[in-house]
TIMI-2910 file (N, C-alpha, C, CB; in pm, 1 decimal, decimal comma, always signed):
<rs>
+----------+----------+----------+----------+----------+----------+----------+----------+----------+----------+----------+----------+------+
!      n_x !      n_y !      n_z !     ca_x !     ca_y !     ca_z !      c_x !      c_y !      c_z !     cb_x !     cb_y !     cb_z ! resn !
+----------+----------+----------+----------+----------+----------+----------+----------+----------+----------+----------+----------+------+
!  +1230,2 !   -439,4 !   -216,0 !  +1238,3 !   -520,9 !    -96,4 !  +1136,4 !   -470,2 !     +5,0 !  +1381,4 !   -518,8 !    -37,2 !  Met !
!  +1047,4 !   -554,6 !    +44,3 !   +940,7 !   -516,9 !   +136,5 !   +993,5 !   -505,1 !   +279,1 !   +826,5 !   -618,8 !   +130,8 !  Ala !
!   +935,4 !   -414,6 !   +352,4 !   +969,2 !   -393,5 !   +492,4 !   +855,2 !   -441,8 !   +580,0 !   +999,9 !   -245,0 !   +520,2 !  Asn !
!   +886,7 !   -461,9 !   +705,8 !   +781,4 !   -487,1 !   +803,5 !   +722,8 !   -354,1 !   +846,0 !   +835,2 !   -566,0 !   +926,3 !  Glu !
!   +602,0 !   -358,6 !   +897,3 !   +538,2 !   -239,0 !   +950,9 !   +626,5 !   -180,2 !  +1060,3 !   +396,5 !   -271,1 !  +1005,5 !  Phe !
!   +644,5 !    -50,5 !  +1056,8 !   +730,4 !    +16,8 !  +1153,8 !   +655,8 !   +139,7 !  +1208,2 !   +867,7 !    +58,0 !  +1088,7 !  Asp !
!   +612,3 !   +135,6 !  +1333,4 !   +536,6 !   +247,7 !  +1389,7 !   +613,8 !   +380,1 !  +1385,1 !   +498,4 !   +216,4 !  +1533,0 !  Pro !
!   +744,7 !   +376,5 !  +1403,3 !   +823,7 !   +499,3 !  +1399,2 !   +816,5 !   +562,6 !  +1260,5 !   +970,2 !   +470,9 !  +1437,5 !  Tyr !
!   +847,8 !   +483,4 !  +1156,5 !   +842,9 !   +537,0 !  +1020,1 !   +700,0 !   +571,8 !   +980,0 !   +902,1 !   +436,1 !   +920,7 !  Arg !
!   +604,8 !   +492,7 !  +1027,6 !   +464,6 !   +518,7 !   +995,3 !   +421,7 !   +657,4 !  +1043,3 !   +374,7 !   +411,2 !  +1057,9 !  Glu !
!   +470,4 !   +697,2 !  +1159,2 !   +437,3 !   +829,3 !  +1212,8 !   +495,1 !   +942,1 !  +1128,2 !   +487,6 !   +841,6 !  +1355,4 !  Ala !
!   +594,6 !   +910,1 !  +1046,9 !   +661,0 !  +1010,6 !   +963,7 !   +622,8 !  +1001,6 !   +815,9 !   +810,1 !   +996,8 !   +977,4 !  Leu !
!   +519,7 !   +924,1 !   +783,5 !   +477,2 !   +909,4 !   +643,7 !   +419,0 !  +1041,6 !   +592,8 !   +372,4 !   +794,8 !   +629,5 !  Val !
!   +473,5 !  +1089,6 !   +480,9 !   +429,5 !  +1213,0 !   +417,3 !   +353,4 !  +1187,5 !   +287,5 !   +548,5 !  +1302,0 !   +390,2 !  Gln !
!   +382,1 !  +1074,3 !   +222,6 !   +321,0 !  +1040,8 !    +94,3 !   +285,4 !   +892,7 !    +92,1 !   +415,8 !  +1076,2 !    -23,2 !  Glu !
!   +187,9 !   +858,5 !     +9,3 !   +153,7 !   +717,4 !    -10,6 !   +149,2 !   +688,1 !   -160,0 !    +17,3 !   +682,4 !    +56,7 !  Thr !
!   +190,9 !   +567,8 !   -194,8 !   +189,2 !   +521,1 !   -333,2 !   +137,1 !   +378,3 !   -333,4 !   +331,6 !   +529,7 !   -398,9 !  Thr !
!    +59,5 !   +346,3 !   -436,0 !     +9,5 !   +209,9 !   -451,8 !    +55,9 !   +158,5 !   -586,9 !   -146,6 !   +204,0 !   -439,7 !  Thr !
!   +125,4 !    +45,6 !   -586,2 !   +174,0 !    -17,1 !   -708,6 !    +77,0 !   -129,2 !   -745,6 !   +320,5 !    -71,9 !   -690,8 !  Ile !
!    +29,3 !   -125,2 !   -869,4 !    -62,8 !   -227,1 !   -920,3 !     +8,6 !   -310,7 !  -1024,9 !   -191,1 !   -162,4 !   -979,9 !  Trp !
!    +40,0 !   -437,5 !   -995,6 !   +101,0 !   -525,7 !  -1095,7 !     +6,6 !   -546,5 !  -1214,6 !   +137,7 !   -661,9 !  -1032,4 !  Pro !
!    +60,8 !   -589,9 !  -1325,9 !    -16,3 !   -612,7 !  -1448,1 !   -130,7 !   -710,6 !  -1429,2 !    +74,0 !   -662,6 !  -1556,6 !  Asp !
!   -121,9 !   -798,1 !  -1330,5 !   -228,8 !   -895,3 !  -1304,2 !   -362,6 !   -828,0 !  -1276,4 !   -191,0 !   -983,9 !  -1186,6 !  Asp !
!   -359,8 !   -701,0 !  -1238,4 !   -481,0 !   -630,4 !  -1198,7 !   -524,6 !   -526,4 !  -1301,4 !   -459,7 !   -563,8 !  -1065,1 !  Phe !
!   -483,8 !   -542,0 !  -1427,2 !   -521,0 !   -447,3 !  -1532,1 !   -672,0 !   -437,2 !  -1552,2 !   -455,6 !   -486,9 !  -1662,1 !  Asp !
!   -745,3 !   -542,7 !  -1519,2 !   -889,5 !   -543,4 !  -1541,0 !   -968,8 !   -477,7 !  -1427,1 !   -936,4 !   -685,1 !  -1559,4 !  Asp !
!   -901,8 !   -433,7 !  -1322,5 !   -970,0 !   -369,6 !  -1209,3 !  -1001,1 !   -224,5 !  -1246,3 !   -882,4 !   -376,4 !  -1079,0 !  Val !
!  -1126,4 !   -187,1 !  -1232,1 !  -1171,8 !    -52,0 !  -1265,6 !  -1105,3 !    +53,0 !  -1176,5 !  -1324,4 !    -42,6 !  -1252,7 !  Glu !
!  -1083,9 !   +174,5 !  -1228,3 !  -1019,9 !   +281,0 !  -1150,1 !  -1088,6 !   +310,0 !  -1016,0 !  -1016,2 !   +407,0 !  -1231,6 !  Pro !
!  -1220,0 !   +310,9 !  -1013,9 !  -1290,7 !   +338,2 !   -887,8 !  -1264,3 !   +227,6 !   -786,0 !  -1442,7 !   +352,2 !   -912,6 !  Ala !
!  -1259,9 !   +104,7 !   -833,8 !  -1232,7 !     -8,7 !   -744,6 !  -1087,8 !     -3,9 !   -695,8 !  -1260,9 !   -143,3 !   -816,8 !  Glu !
!   -995,8 !    +34,0 !   -783,5 !   -854,8 !    +49,1 !   -743,4 !   -842,8 !   +152,5 !   -631,8 !   -766,8 !    +90,5 !   -864,8 !  Arg !
!   -911,7 !   +263,2 !   -649,6 !   -906,5 !   +369,7 !   -548,5 !   -959,9 !   +320,0 !   -414,7 !   -987,2 !   +492,6 !   -595,0 !  Ala !
!  -1070,8 !   +245,7 !   -418,1 !  -1130,0 !   +192,9 !   -294,2 !  -1035,2 !    +95,8 !   -225,1 !  -1263,7 !   +123,0 !   -323,9 !  Arg !
!   -976,2 !     +5,2 !   -302,9 !   -884,1 !    -93,5 !   -247,1 !   -760,1 !    -24,6 !   -191,1 !   -844,2 !   -197,3 !   -354,0 !  Ile !
!   -704,5 !    +68,9 !   -265,9 !   -584,9 !   +140,4 !   -219,9 !   -613,0 !   +215,0 !    -89,5 !   -536,2 !   +239,0 !   -327,9 !  Ala !
!   -728,3 !   +278,7 !    -81,7 !   -765,4 !   +351,5 !    +40,6 !   -770,8 !   +256,9 !   +159,8 !   -901,3 !   +422,1 !    +23,0 !  Glu !
!   -829,9 !   +139,9 !   +140,6 !   -839,8 !    +43,1 !   +250,1 !   -702,2 !    -11,9 !   +288,2 !   -933,5 !    -72,1 !   +211,0 !  Gln !
!   -617,8 !    -36,7 !   +190,0 !   -483,5 !    -88,3 !   +220,9 !   -402,2 !    +14,1 !   +298,9 !   -409,4 !   -126,5 !    +91,7 !  Leu !
!   -409,3 !   +139,4 !   +258,9 !   -331,3 !   +242,8 !   +328,5 !   -391,4 !   +277,1 !   +464,6 !   -322,5 !   +369,1 !   +242,6 !  His !
!   -519,1 !   +247,8 !   +483,4 !   -581,6 !   +270,7 !   +614,2 !   -534,8 !   +167,8 !   +716,4 !   -734,4 !   +266,6 !   +602,0 !  Ala !
!   -487,5 !    +53,1 !   +667,6 !   -439,7 !    -54,6 !   +755,5 !   -308,3 !   -110,1 !   +699,6 !   -547,0 !   -168,7 !   +768,6 !  Asp !
!   -202,5 !    -29,0 !   +696,3 !    -77,2 !    -71,5 !   +632,8 !    -11,3 !   -191,1 !   +700,6 !    +19,5 !    +42,9 !   +631,1 !  Pro !
!    -39,6 !   -211,8 !   +825,3 !    +19,9 !   -324,3 !   +897,4 !    -22,1 !   -457,6 !   +836,9 !    -19,2 !   -319,5 !  +1045,0 !  Gln !
!   -137,3 !   -462,1 !   +772,6 !   -187,8 !   -586,1 !   +713,6 !   -146,0 !   -605,6 !   +567,5 !   -338,0 !   -588,6 !   +723,0 !  Ser !
!    -84,1 !   -505,7 !   +506,5 !    -44,4 !   -515,9 !   +365,5 !    +62,1 !   -624,1 !   +347,7 !     +8,5 !   -379,8 !   +313,9 !  Ala !
!    +49,4 !   -699,3 !   +240,2 !   +145,2 !   -807,2 !   +212,7 !   +282,0 !   -754,7 !   +173,2 !    +92,5 !   -897,0 !   +103,0 !  Ser !
!   +284,8 !   -648,4 !    +92,2 !   +411,1 !   -591,5 !    +46,6 !   +413,2 !   -442,8 !    +76,4 !   +432,5 !   -617,2 !   -104,2 !  Glu !
!   +484,0 !   -408,3 !   +181,4 !   +493,0 !   -271,6 !   +230,8 !   +637,6 !   -226,4 !   +225,5 !   +437,2 !   -260,3 !   +374,6 !  Leu !
!   +658,2 !   -105,0 !   +177,8 !   +794,2 !    -50,6 !   +172,5 !   +790,3 !    +94,6 !   +217,2 !   +854,8 !    -62,9 !    +28,9 !  Glu !
!   +889,5 !   +133,7 !   +293,9 !   +905,8 !   +272,6 !   +333,9 !  +1022,7 !   +329,9 !   +254,9 !   +929,2 !   +285,8 !   +488,5 !  Tyr !
!   +999,2 !   +443,0 !   +192,3 !  +1102,1 !   +508,0 !   +113,0 !  +1136,7 !   +638,8 !   +180,7 !  +1055,8 !   +530,8 !    -34,1 !  Ile !
!  +1266,1 !   +656,0 !   +207,6 !  +1312,9 !   +774,9 !   +279,4 !  +1296,5 !   +898,9 !   +193,1 !  +1459,9 !   +758,8 !   +321,6 !  Arg !
!  +1233,7 !  +1000,6 !   +248,9 !  +1220,8 !  +1131,1 !   +185,4 !  +1299,5 !  +1232,4 !   +267,6 !  +1071,0 !  +1173,3 !   +172,5 !  Leu !
!  +1319,5 !  +1347,2 !   +212,6 !  +1390,6 !  +1451,7 !   +285,9 !  +1316,1 !  +1489,7 !   +414,8 !  +1409,1 !  +1575,8 !   +196,8 !  His !
!  +1183,3 !  +1487,8 !   +409,0 !  +1104,1 !  +1531,8 !   +523,6 !  +1035,3 !  +1419,2 !   +600,0 !  +1001,7 !  +1628,3 !   +477,8 !  Ser !
!  +1066,2 !  +1293,9 !   +567,9 !  +1002,2 !  +1182,1 !   +636,1 !  +1011,3 !  +1057,1 !   +551,7 !   +856,3 !  +1214,1 !   +668,1 !  Gly !
!   +898,0 !   +991,0 !   +533,4 !   +893,1 !   +866,9 !   +456,2 !   +772,9 !   +865,9 !   +363,6 !   +888,9 !   +745,5 !   +549,2 !  Phe !
!   +784,6 !   +789,6 !   +256,3 !   +671,0 !   +756,6 !   +170,9 !   +637,7 !   +610,9 !   +197,2 !   +701,9 !   +782,7 !    +18,1 !  Ala !
!   +510,0 !   +580,7 !   +208,4 !   +466,1 !   +442,7 !   +224,2 !   +423,9 !   +392,1 !    +86,9 !   +348,9 !   +430,7 !   +328,4 !  Arg !
!   +485,3 !   +282,7 !    +43,8 !   +451,4 !   +222,6 !    -85,0 !   +398,5 !    +82,2 !    -62,2 !   +574,1 !   +220,2 !   -179,7 !  Gln !
!   +278,7 !    +57,9 !   -109,9 !   +217,6 !    -74,7 !    -99,2 !   +203,4 !   -131,1 !   -239,9 !    +78,3 !    -68,5 !    -26,2 !  Ile !
!   +256,4 !   -251,5 !   -259,9 !   +237,6 !   -323,9 !   -384,7 !   +122,9 !   -421,0 !   -362,2 !   +369,1 !   -398,5 !   -430,1 !  Thr !
!    +17,8 !   -405,3 !   -441,1 !   -102,9 !   -485,3 !   -424,4 !    -77,2 !   -630,8 !   -463,3 !   -217,7 !   -427,3 !   -508,2 !  Val !
!   -127,3 !   -721,4 !   -380,6 !   -118,5 !   -864,6 !   -409,1 !   -259,2 !   -923,4 !   -412,3 !    -30,3 !   -937,7 !   -303,0 !  Thr !
!   -270,2 !  -1042,9 !   -464,6 !   -398,8 !  -1112,8 !   -467,7 !   -453,7 !  -1129,6 !   -326,6 !   -384,4 !  -1250,0 !   -535,9 !  Thr !
!   -365,4 !  -1160,9 !   -231,7 !   -408,1 !  -1176,9 !    -91,9 !   -467,2 !  -1047,6 !    -37,4 !   -289,9 !  -1221,2 !     -4,3 !  Ala !
!   -407,6 !   -934,6 !    -72,8 !   -461,1 !   -805,7 !    -27,5 !   -599,9 !   -781,4 !    -83,5 !   -367,9 !   -691,5 !    -68,0 !  Asp !
!   -617,8 !   -806,5 !   -213,3 !   -746,8 !   -784,7 !   -277,2 !   -853,3 !   -874,6 !   -216,7 !   -736,7 !   -808,9 !   -427,3 !  Val !
!   -818,3 !   -998,7 !   -190,7 !   -914,3 !  -1090,5 !   -128,2 !   -948,7 !  -1046,2 !    +13,6 !   -858,4 !  -1233,4 !   -126,1 !  Glu !
!   -849,0 !   -995,1 !    +85,8 !   -870,9 !   -954,0 !   +224,9 !   -963,2 !   -832,7 !   +235,6 !   -737,7 !   -922,7 !   +291,6 !  Arg !
!   -948,6 !   -736,5 !   +145,6 !  -1031,5 !   -616,0 !   +155,6 !  -1166,8 !   -632,0 !    +88,0 !   -958,9 !   -498,3 !    +94,9 !  Val !
!  -1192,2 !   -750,8 !    +32,6 !  -1324,3 !   -781,8 !    -18,3 !  -1356,5 !   -725,6 !   -155,0 !  -1423,2 !   -734,0 !    +75,7 !  Gly !
!  -1260,0 !   -730,4 !   -243,8 !  -1285,5 !   -678,8 !   -379,7 !  -1377,7 !   -768,7 !   -456,6 !  -1155,9 !   -662,5 !   -456,4 !  Ala !
+----------+----------+----------+----------+----------+----------+----------+----------+----------+----------+----------+----------+------+
</rs>
């Protein structure tokens, strides 16, 4: 279940994860890394954002969508 951007939780993010659906199997690893970096640099714009509670804060998890890839210029 995706969450809305939350500045409070964002300030407590300790880890980041990027989920790549099977639709993106043909994307090269270097391109995946570039896209993931751009998505995590601007999490407020991510289509599917989730915060997962950790003992010491939160993990930010972004599930990549076609809209995200088009937005970051892949």
